[in-house]
Structures are given as structure tokens and as C-alpha cells.
N, C-alpha and C positions, 0 to 999 in steps of 0.2 A: 697096066706093071707101069712105074718109076724109071727112070733113067738112073744111071750111076748119079749125075748130076745132081740131080731132085735125091737121092738118098743120101749124100753128103749135107748137102741143105741141111735135113733132116733131122741128120747127126750133128751139126754144128746148132740150131734151134736146140736141140735137146740139153745140148752141154750148155748153153747163158741160161734156159731155165734153171737147170743145175745149179749152176756157179748166182744166179742172183737170187732165189727162192730161201727166205731164212725159214720157214715154218711146212711143215711137212704136210700138210693138206694143200695149202697155196700151192707148194710144189707139184701135187699128183693134179691138182686142176690146171697149172697149165701147161703140165706134159701133155694128159690127155684132152685139150684144147688143139693142140699143137696135132699131135697125131692123125685127131680126128678131119680135121682141117688138111693138113697137110696130108695124108694119104686118101682123102676125096672118100671119105666114110658118114656115114649118116648119122649113126649114134656107137655111145663104146662106155667103157666103165675099168674101173683100177677096182679091187677090194686086194684089202690084208686079211691077212689072216692071224687071228686071237686064238693063241694056242691056250688061253686057260679056259676059254669057251670052248675050243676045238670048231670054230667054225669061221666061214669069210663074212665079212660085209665093207659093203663099197662105201669109200673114201671117195670117191670123184666118178661122175660119168657126164653125160652128154647126152641128148637128143630122147631126155626118158624125161618123165613127171617125178622129181628128186624124189620127194617127201615117201611117197611108198615102199621105192628100192630100197631106200634108206633103213627100210625096219623089216628087209632081205635077211637074213642068215642063212647063209648054204654051210651044209655039212661038206668035209670031201667027200668026193664019189658025187654031188651031186648035183643034178644039172649038168651045163657044159662046163662053167668056171670050176665046178668044185673035182669033176673031174679028170679035167684038166692038172689041175692042182695038183691033186692022187698020184696023179699018173707022171706030172714032172716032163710032158712033151706035149709040145704044139702042136695042134692041129686047125686043119681045114675045111669048115661043111661049109660046102657049096650048094646044097639046094635044099628047100624049104620043111621035106621030107626028112632030108636028115636030121637039121635042127632042131624039131619038131620030135623027135625022137630020141635026141641028145639031153630033152628038158621032159626026157615022161616021167622021171621019177620027183621031179619038184616035191618036197609036204604041203601038203594042201594051205599049209600059209603062207610058205612062200608064193605057193604059185597063183595064189589070190592078191601078196601083195604085187605080181608081177605083172598082173592083169593090168590090178592100176594104173601102173606106173609105164603099161604101154598104151591105155585105152585112148582111141583115136588116132594111134598112128597105124603106120604101113606096116606090113610083116617082114623079120628078115627074110631074104633072097641068097644071100653067104654070109657064112662069122665067122672071122678068124681069132685066135685064142692060146696066148701063151702063160707059161707061168714066170712068175718070179722068182728068179732062186740064186738066193748069193751063197758061193761055197757048196757044201752039203744041205744048204736052211733051203726048205720052201718059204718064201713068206707072201706070196701073193698068185693074183692072175688078173695079164691082161684081157679085155674082152672089145673086138671091134666091130661093126655092124654094116654090112651093105641091105639098103633097102630097096635098091631100084631091079636089081635082073640078078636071076640066077648066073652061075659061073661068071660073075663078075672077075672073081679072085681067081689064083695062079699057084703053083709050090713057089716061085718065087715072090712071089707077096709073103706070103708062110715064111719061108728063112729069113729076109728079110724084117720081119717084125722078132724071130726071134733074136736081132742080134739087140735092134730095139729096148725088146724085154729085157732084156741081159745090160743092157743099158739103164735103166728105168729103174732093174733091181738093184743094181749098185750104187742109182741113187739115193733109195728107200733105205738100204742099208747103212750105209753113210750117216744117212738123216737118224736113222734108231742110235745109232753110234753119238751122232750128237746129244742126243737127248738125253744116252746115259749116262757122257762124260756133263754134262749139266748139271743132273742130279744129285753125281757125286759131286761136282763143284760148289752146290747148293748147300749138301749136307756136308761138305768138308767147314764150309763157310757158318754153318750154325753151330758148330761144335766150337767154333773157333770163338766166336760169341759168345756161346756159352762158358766156354774156358775164361775169356774176358772179363766178363760180369760175373764171376767167381773172384778174378782174379781182385776183380776194382771193387767188390763189394766188402773183400777182405778186405784190403787196405781203406778202402776208407771205415770203417770199421772200426779197425784201429786204435784210433786215434781216441774216438770220444769211448770206448769200451776200455782205454786203459785211462781217462782221467776220474771216469767213474769210479772205477775199481779204487783207484788212488784214493780219490777223496772220500770213500765208503771208508777202506780197510781205516785211513787214515779218523773220523771218527768213530770207530769204534774200537779204539785205543785205547783200554783202561785208563793207562797210566800217561797219558796226554788230557790236559784238561784244557779246552778250547773256549773263548769267549761267548755267549748269544750270536753278537756281530760275526765273528768267524767261520763259526756253523751255520750263520744263516746263510754265508759266503758261499760257504762248498758247497751246502745245499742248491744255494740257486746255480752254481756251477757244474752240479747232477744234471737238476733240470734241465737245462741250457743242455748238455750232451745229450740227453734219451730225447728232447725234440731232434735235435742229429742224427740219432739212429733212426727214430718213427717217417722221419721223413725221407729217407735213404730206403727202409723199406715198404714204404707207401708207391716212391715212382720203380721201384720193381714190380709193385704186383698193378703199377696201372698200367705197366709195360706190354706185361702179360697180358695182360682183359686186353686191350689194344691190338697185340701180335696175334689171341685165338680170336681176333674181329668179335669181340660182346661190347666194343662203343657204343653206350646207349647216350643219344640224346634226349631231354623232354623242352624240346624246342617253348618257349613263354615271352611274349612282351617283355624285355627290359629293359629299365631302367638304368643306364650305362653312367650317368654321373655318380650315382645314388651309392650302385654296385664297386666303383673306384674306389670310392672313400670310404666305404666300409673294408676294402682287403688294406689300402696304404692303410687305414689307423690301425689293422690289427697290427700289420706289420712295423710300425711306428711304434708301436709299446712294445716292442722285442727287440728293437734299437734304436734306441731315444737317442743315439750319436746322431743319426741323423735325420735333416729335415724334408720331407716327401710332400710335394704340394701338387695337388690336383686340379686343375687346367680343363674346363669345359665350360661350349658356348651356353648361354641359357635355353636357344631353343633346341635345345640336342635334341634328334627322335626318338621315339622308341625302337629297339632291336629284334629282334626276331633271334634268341638263342637259346639258351642252357643258361641259366645264372650259374651254378652253382660251375658248370665246366669254365666257362668262359673267367670267375671267379680263383680260378683252378691254373688258370694263363695267366692271370695277370699278377696272382701271388708267386708263381714260378720268375717271372721277370723284374717282377720286385726284389725279392730274390739274391735274383741276382749279381742286382743294381747294388743292393746293399753290401754281397761277397765280394765286389771286385772295385767298390767307391772306399777312397780314402773317408777317417774318421773325419764328421759333419761335412761331407761332401751333401750337394743337394741334388734329390731324385724331384723330377716332375711327370705326371698323368698325363696325358695330353689326349683333346676328343677333339679332332674335325670331321667335319658331315664335310662328302662329296654327293655326284646327282643321285650315283646309283647304291653307295658306301659308305660307309663310314670308316675313320682312321683312328687304334687306339695306341698311342706312341708310349713309352718307357724311356726319359732319357738318364744320367744320372753324370755326374763330374771324376770318372772313375780311370781306373789306367789304359784301358780302349783294348781295338784289336786289332793286329796285325792283319793285311787285307788277304795275305795268304790262306788264314786262318778262319775267314765270314765266311765264306760259303760249305767250308763245311762245319758249322755252330751246332747245325739242324741233326747231324748223324749220330746214332747209338754211338756211349761210350764214350764220344769226340771230347777231348778234354784240354784246354792249352793251361801253361805256367799263367799264374795271377800276376807276377808283377810286382808282386807287394811284400816279396819276401819273406813268404808263410805258406803254406798250404792251406788253400780252400776245398774244405770237403764238397762230398759233391757224386753222385749216379754215374752224370752224361746221359742219363733219361729226360731229366726236365727238360728239356728244350727239344727231341724229338718228340713226347707226348705232346707238349704245347701246341706244334704245329700239327699232329693229324687233329687233335681238335678244333683246333681255328677251320684248318681244311673239310674239319665234317662239314662244318658252319655254312660253306661255299668259299671261304677267305683263303686269306697269305700273309705270309709272315715273311718276316728278313730281318734284319738290320746294318746298322751304318756306323761305324766307326772311325776313327781316327784314333793311332797310339799316343796316350799322355793327355787326349783329351776329353776320355769319353764315349759311350757310345749310346745308341739307340737303337731300338726295338720295335718294332712297327706290326701288328694285323688289323686286318681288314673285316668287316662282318658285311654283306650284305642289304641292303633297304629295297619296302616295297613286298609289303606280309600283313601278316596279321598285326602286327605294331606298330603298322603306320593306317591302318584300316582304324583301329582302335585312337589314333592318336586324333583323325581326322571326327570322329565322333564327339 
């Protein structure tokens, strides 16, 4: 029998566990560990009711072989915990005979799992069991076993367990409410991001579509004749604006693929200097005002990576460097070798990024004003996509910048795989 002081200490310990545990199952495990220890019991289990399946499932246990115990699915009214759950009344079983009788209606499967869960262990001599009830809703049951002697427990122990069960039920109920709140918040955030995406795409697509429509309409005007040079200029603008639309749609599709968990990597040894030059030459053809320099050491090692995905990262970083740099700005793609990884960087002489914006660069849809006196078209998805690709390779991506002095984006790729083996050969 516990003294009043001991009971107070147990209640305080329960309150501490409830206050500090973040996850439901972690809280249940800690609560059960506390109860079995402080009440001087040999075993115990916390079961929660799953309404959709109409059965009780073990969520925490002590003093059993846990794997088979988690396979048990108790119907309301089945065995001790099922009966206590169904009736909603705590009970004390003080002899092995009454315990065995209460468990006699277990289904064959549950009985087999319970035998496995208690194999090699002493049989219970007395058992306390209480329902977990919040308001009018029954949510589970708590059972504690003593395996040392019959009549070890009494009605006062049962009364205290009822109070403890009420505290546990309240804690579980609050945990359920937190989970529901988090689910509502997650849904709200998803809807907000969806609305933001639609708004961003509508805004970003309006400019190229307006330009395409305007120049196309002009070319179709029968009463106006344009010189071949002017026609070519108009068509060139239309072509460039189509590229802008294509990039926006590509980013949206890529982001959807990544969010769905379908990003696939085809890893192979990659010659990074060659890949960087190929991407740089492609960007340079589309932006002749900028000078792009690729600087890699002669002994740069092979890197295990997906060449198409890493090219996508480089293309995104170079596109940003072009967009946020003044005309004729220098852009440098550099490779460095460290003991266990390589560092690839893209530096520009552009407008730079304020310190308060650096930490948010890789958030979805985050955009900063260009500082160029003009709108820079983009989806706000390119850098988050780049981050996912780099991190999927086991690397890291970040940026350093000073306002008015340009920016440098870095990403790493690990060394020590198939690429290094081939290099040695």
C-alpha cells in the first residue's frame, strides 16, 4: 500500500512526463515505466482503442516480450482489458484463478500471441486494470500485473489506479487534440501554399504571355509591314518568352515530383569540369551580355552523381546569377577539392542579398526584390529544387552574399565511391 506522500510523488512524476513528452507513444512508454516502477509491479500495458477497426491495440508495455504483444487485437469485452474497456469500470483480480477465468474468452490468435509474449515469465498472481475515459469517450485501458504473490493488491490500490488512469486518459486525450490540431494546421498550410503557388504562377506567367500576345498580334496585322529584321526581332522575343514559360512549368512539375517522393537519381561517375562547362556554354549562348568562366583544377576527381540532376542544379544557379547581375557582369563557376567532398560554387557580381534573406533563400516561393529596378521572372521553386537534389546526393547547399557586391552559391558532393574506384583504375 502506498503512503500519501508516495502517491503525490507519483502524480507529480506523471505530470512531468505529460508536460515534457512530445510524441504520444513516447509519453505512453514513459508513463508505463513510471507506473510499473513506482507501484512496485512486475508488468503492465497501455492499450488504446481504434474505432475504425473496433479493437484495442498495445501502445506501450513493460515486462513482456513486446513483438508478439503488439500483434494482439482485443475486441471490446475480450479478456481483462477488453472487459474493463467495455464496462468502463476498474477492477482488481487478486488470484491466479480469477485472472485465468477473465482471460478465458481470448480468440485463438490473441491467445497464441499472448502465450508468446509471456513465454518463460512467471504467471500473474494479481492484476489491476482501469479504463481510460475522457468525458464520455472510452479511449483505452491500463493493466498492471504482480507476479510474486496473490492478494498483494487491495481496494486502496484500485482506487489510486482509477485516479492515475484518469490522468493518463486526460494526457492521451490532449495528445489526440494536439495531433488533430497539427493535422488541421498542416492542411491549412498546404492550402495556403497551393493558393500562393497559383497566385505566383498567374503573376509570373502574365508578363511573358502579354509579351507573346502583343508581338504575335503585331506580326499578324495585315495593314502593317515589318522589315525582316524587325520580324526576326519580334520572333526572337516570342521565343525567349516561351522559354520563360517553359521554365516556370518545368519548375512546377519538378516540385510536384519531389513533393510526391518520386525524385529518382541515376548515380554514375561524373566528370564535373566537363559538365560545368557544358551547362555554362548553354547559358552563355542565351545570355551573351555576361561572361562566364569555369575554373576547375586539372586533377579534379570523378564524382558519383546523377549528371542530369547536377546539371539542373548548375543551370538553376547560373540562371539566377544572370538574372540578378548587371549586364556584362562576370560569373565564375569554380570547383574545389576537400578531403571527403568537393565544393562547387557559382559567383556573380550582381546586386547581392541582404543578410535577413539568406536563411530563406531555399524556402518554396520565397522571392526577394531584385534591386535592379525591374521585375525578375521566376517561380520561387528553383532553389528549393536544387537543395533537394543536392541533399539527395548527400551534399549541402548554401549561399554567401553582400549587398551590392554579388553572391556566391556553394554546394558539396561527397567523395569515396565508384567514381574514385574508376579513377584509381
